[in-house]
C-alpha positions in Angstrom: 0.0 0.0 0.0 1.4 3.4 -0.9 1.9 6.2 1.5 -1.0 8.1 0.0 -3.3 5.1 0.3 -2.3 4.6 3.9 -2.9 8.2 4.7 -6.4 8.0 3.1 -7.2 4.9 5.2 -6.1 6.7 8.4 -8.2 9.8 7.5 -11.2 7.6 6.8 -10.8 5.7 10.0 -10.4 8.9 12.0 -13.5 10.4 10.3 -15.5 7.2 11.1 -14.4 7.4 14.7 -15.4 11.0 14.9 -18.8 10.2 13.4 -19.3 7.3 15.8 -18.4 9.5 18.8 -20.5 12.4 17.6 -23.4 10.0 17.1 -23.0 8.6 20.6 -22.9 12.1 22.1 -26.0 13.1 20.1 -27.7 10.0 21.6 -26.7 11.0 25.1 -27.8 14.5 24.4 -31.2 13.2 23.2 -31.6 11.1 26.3 -30.7 14.1 28.5 -33.2 16.3 26.8 -36.2 14.0 27.4 -38.7 16.2 29.1 -39.9 14.9 32.5 -43.4 15.9 31.4 -43.3 14.2 28.0 -45.6 11.3 27.1 -42.5 9.0 26.9 -41.5 9.9 30.5 -45.0 9.7 31.7 -45.3 6.1 30.5 -42.0 5.2 32.3 -43.1 6.9 35.5 -46.5 5.3 35.4 -45.0 1.9 34.9 -42.7 2.4 37.9 -45.7 3.7 40.0 -47.7 0.6 39.1 -44.9 -1.6 40.2 -44.7 0.3 43.5 -48.4 -0.1 44.1 -48.1 -3.9 43.8 -45.7 -4.0 46.8 -47.5 -6.0 49.5 -45.5 -4.6 52.4 -47.0 -1.3 53.5 -43.7 0.2 54.8 -41.8 -0.8 51.7 -44.5 0.6 49.5 -44.6 3.9 51.4 -40.8 4.2 51.3 -40.8 3.5 47.6 -43.5 6.1 47.0 -41.4 8.7 48.8 -38.3 7.7 47.0 -40.0 8.0 43.7 -41.2 11.6 44.5 -37.6 12.5 45.7 -36.1 11.2 42.4 -38.9 12.2 40.1 -40.3 15.4 41.7 -41.4 16.8 38.3 -43.7 14.1 37.1 -47.2 13.9 35.7 -48.1 11.3 38.4 -46.9 13.4 41.3 -50.4 13.9 42.7 -51.2 10.1 42.4 -48.0 9.2 44.3 -48.6 11.8 47.0 -52.2 10.7 47.5 -51.2 7.1 47.9 -48.4 8.1 50.3 -50.8 10.1 52.5 -53.2 7.1 52.6 -50.4 5.4 54.5 -50.3 8.3 56.9 -54.0 8.2 57.8 -53.8 5.2 60.2 -51.3 7.1 62.3 -53.7 10.0 62.4 -56.6 7.7 63.4 -54.5 6.4 66.2 -53.6 10.0 67.2 -49.9 9.3 66.7 -49.4 12.9 65.8 -45.6 12.7 65.9 -45.4 9.9 63.4 -48.1 11.3 61.1 -46.4 14.7 61.1 -42.9 13.3 60.4 -44.2 11.4 57.4 -46.1 14.5 56.1 -43.0 16.7 56.6 -40.9 14.2 54.7 -43.3 14.4 51.8 -43.5 18.2 51.9 -39.7 18.3 51.8 -39.6 16.1 48.7 -41.9 18.2 46.7 -40.5 20.6 44.1 -41.2 24.3 44.4 -42.6 26.5 41.7 -39.2 28.2 41.5 -37.3 24.9 41.0 -39.8 23.8 38.3 -39.4 27.0 36.4 -35.6 26.8 36.7 -35.6 23.3 35.3 -36.0 24.8 31.8 -38.6 22.3 30.6 -39.5 23.0 27.0 -43.3 22.6 27.4 -45.9 21.7 30.0 -44.5 23.6 32.9 -47.6 25.7 33.6 -49.9 22.7 33.3 -47.7 20.8 35.7 -47.9 23.6 38.2 -51.6 23.9 37.9 -52.6 20.2 37.6 -49.9 18.5 39.7 -47.9 20.7 42.0 -50.5 23.1 43.4 -53.1 20.3 44.1 -50.4 18.2 45.7 -49.2 21.1 47.9 -52.8 21.8 49.0 -53.3 18.1 49.8 -50.2 17.8 51.9 -50.8 21.1 53.8 -54.4 20.2 54.4 -53.4 16.9 56.0 -50.7 18.7 58.1 -53.3 21.2 59.2 -55.6 18.4 60.4 -52.7 17.1 62.6 -51.9 20.5 64.0 -55.6 21.3 64.8 -56.3 17.9 66.4 -53.1 18.1 68.4 -54.0 21.7 69.4 -50.8 23.1 68.0 -52.4 26.4 67.1 -49.2 28.4 66.1 -48.3 25.7 63.5 -51.9 25.5 62.4 -51.9 29.2 61.7 -48.6 29.0 59.8 -49.8 26.1 57.7 -53.1 27.8 56.9 -51.3 30.9 55.9 -49.2 28.7 53.5 -52.3 27.1 52.1 -54.0 30.5 51.5 -50.8 31.9 49.8 -50.7 28.9 47.4 -54.3 29.1 46.5 -56.5 31.8 48.1 -59.7 30.1 49.1 -62.6 31.9 50.9 -63.3 28.7 52.8 -59.9 29.1 54.6 -60.7 32.6 56.0 -63.0 31.4 58.8 -60.5 28.7 59.7 -57.7 31.3 60.0 -60.0 33.7 61.9 -60.9 31.0 64.4 -57.3 29.9 64.9 -56.2 33.4 65.6 -59.1 34.0 67.9 -58.2 30.9 69.9 -54.6 32.1 70.0 -55.8 35.5 71.3 -54.0 37.1 68.3 -56.8 39.6 68.0 -55.2 41.8 65.3 -54.9 38.8 62.9 -58.4 37.7 63.9 -59.8 41.1 63.1 -57.8 41.2 59.8 -59.4 38.0 58.6 -62.7 38.8 60.1 -62.9 41.9 58.0 -62.0 39.9 54.9 -64.9 37.5 55.6 -67.4 40.3 56.2 -66.4 42.1 53.1 -67.5 39.1 51.1 -70.4 38.0 53.2 -73.9 39.4 53.9 -74.6 40.4 57.5 -77.5 37.8 57.5 -74.8 35.1 57.3 -71.9 36.9 59.0 -73.7 38.3 62.1 -72.1 35.8 64.6 -68.6 36.8 63.4 -69.5 40.4 63.5 -70.6 40.0 67.2 -67.3 38.3 68.0 -65.4 41.0 66.4 -67.4 43.7 68.2 -66.5 42.0 71.5 -62.8 42.1 70.5 -63.0 45.7 69.5 -64.5 46.5 72.9 -61.6 44.6 74.6 -59.2 46.8 72.7 -61.2 49.9 73.7 -62.0 50.6 70.0 -65.6 51.5 70.7 -66.4 53.1 67.3 -65.5 50.0 65.4 -67.5 47.9 67.8 -70.5 50.1 67.5 -70.3 50.1 63.7 -70.5 46.3 63.7 -73.2 46.1 66.3 -75.3 48.7 64.4 -75.0 46.6 61.2 -76.1 43.5 63.1 -79.1 45.2 64.7 -80.1 46.8 61.3 -80.6 43.2 60.1 -81.7 41.3 63.2 -82.9 44.0 65.7 -86.5 43.3 65.0 -86.3 39.5 64.4 -84.5 36.4 65.6 -81.8 34.8 63.4 -82.6 31.3 62.1 -81.8 28.4 64.6 -81.3 30.9 67.5 -83.5 30.8 70.7 -85.3 34.0 71.3 -84.2 34.4 75.0 -80.6 34.0 73.9 -81.0 36.6 71.1 -82.8 39.0 73.4 -79.7 39.1 75.6 -77.6 39.8 72.5 -79.9 42.6 71.5 -79.9 44.1 75.0 -76.1 44.0 75.0 -75.8 45.6 71.5 -78.3 48.4 72.1 -76.7 49.0 75.5 -73.2 49.6 74.0 -74.8 51.8 71.3 -76.8 53.8 73.9 -73.8 54.4 76.1 -71.8 55.9 73.3 -74.7 58.1 72.2 -75.4 59.2 75.8 -71.7 60.4 76.0 -72.4 62.8 73.1 -75.4 64.2 75.1 -77.9 63.2 72.5 -80.4 62.3 75.1 -83.3 61.7 72.8 -81.4 59.2 70.7 -79.9 57.5 73.7 -83.3 57.3 75.4 -84.6 55.5 72.3 -81.8 53.0 72.5 -82.1 52.4 76.3 -85.8 51.7 75.9 -84.8 49.0 73.4 -82.4 47.6 76.0 -85.3 47.5 78.5 -87.5 45.8 76.0 -85.1 42.9 75.6 -83.8 42.8 79.2 -86.6 44.2 81.5 -84.4 43.9 84.6 -81.3 45.7 83.5 -80.5 48.3 86.1 -78.2 50.5 84.1 -80.8 50.9 81.4 -83.3 52.2 83.9 -80.7 54.5 85.5 -79.8 56.1 82.2 -83.4 56.2 81.1 -84.0 58.2 84.2 -81.1 60.5 83.4 -82.3 61.0 79.8 -85.8 61.8 80.8 -84.6 64.2 83.4 -82.5 66.0 80.7 -85.5 66.0 78.4 -87.7 67.7 81.0 -89.8 64.6 81.9 -89.4 64.4 85.7 -92.3 62.0 86.2 -90.8 59.6 83.7 -87.4 60.0 85.3 -88.8 59.2 88.8 -90.4 56.0 87.5 -87.2 54.9 85.8 -85.0 55.8 88.9 -87.4 53.9 91.1 -86.9 50.7 89.1 -83.1 51.2 89.2 -83.4 51.5 93.0 -85.5 48.4 93.6 -83.2 46.3 91.4 -80.5 47.2 94.0 -77.4 46.7 92.0 -74.3 48.8 91.2 -76.2 52.0 90.4 -78.9 51.7 93.1 -77.5 54.2 95.5 -76.9 56.9 92.8 -80.4 56.3 91.5 -81.8 56.6 95.1 -80.2 60.0 95.4 -81.6 61.3 92.1 -85.0 59.8 92.8 -85.3 61.5 96.2 -84.1 64.9 94.8 -86.6 64.7 92.0 -89.4 63.5 94.2 -88.8 66.3 96.7 -88.8 68.9 94.0 -92.2 67.6 92.8 -93.7 67.3 96.3 -92.7 70.4 98.2 -89.6 68.9 99.7 -91.4 65.8 101.1 -90.7 62.1 100.5 -94.2 61.1 101.5 -95.6 58.6 99.1 -92.2 57.6 97.7 -92.7 54.1 99.2 -95.7 53.7 97.0 -93.7 54.7 94.0 -91.1 52.1 94.9 -93.7 49.4 95.5 -95.2 50.1 92.1 -91.7 49.8 90.6 -91.3 46.4 92.3 -94.6 45.2 91.0 -93.8 46.3 87.5 -90.6 44.4 87.5 -92.2 41.3 89.1 -90.0 41.4 92.2 
């Protein structure tokens, strides 16, 4: 063979080797570029998932499911695998083995991808569908199960944290009452009021009156009387003249007396005696033996130049003999004397009539 021929053979061999190597690299590149969300990968993942489901040993099956999620976090069967894994957690919840249930749930949560990691994966197509159809439902499922454990084990701080995560992932109106109740139980009144306002902004007062009453109580504890009265007024605008469904009338009468009492007290402080009298009369209507209502009714009628009405109201406050009884006695005697030439003769009859009127 001539030198030229040998050179040509070497060149041909080298070219062939290069082609072979290049082809191999292309094959590897092709394999590396297979999308985890492709139909091809879905079939492979599903086949592996089906094999795992056939494992008779519960612990091995559970471990295999978790390992699958760890190694294939971006998969079109993520929700299936997570659902089956959580099924294995339920017996521990039923047995109130909160520590075990929680450790399993936390392991699953840690294995899940994040929206950021999914976006960073650079998947050519299907990312948004994966986030919507797989990741978000799976995150909601896991967090909902964790929330159950925290609530049932009375771990309110973690329950609040978990509910906040749930709401951040997928804002759901149904979560707002859950968060409000958790924060109320924790006495985190600022957060309770924050979520309570969100609920009331989207709920009619016919449905939200119970929450509004709770919020009014909290506002009063915080000495925020204007906000308390604003809510009580809205409730009474709807249910001042009627009883809400499934509520006993005596119970609601006490609520109405309380609400009108708070409203009347605030109006009385502004010296609007006519309006406050109207409200105190409503208090008496729903709580006929409420001393402060008679006392301030007497004060309002006195200011409105109705001494006889004031005497009658003060007399009832006196015979009820509670916190304001002594002050009412003083005003009653002053008014009575002014009307009867400085004498108290006949006052005992006024007090007897007051007692009879109150059924004492």
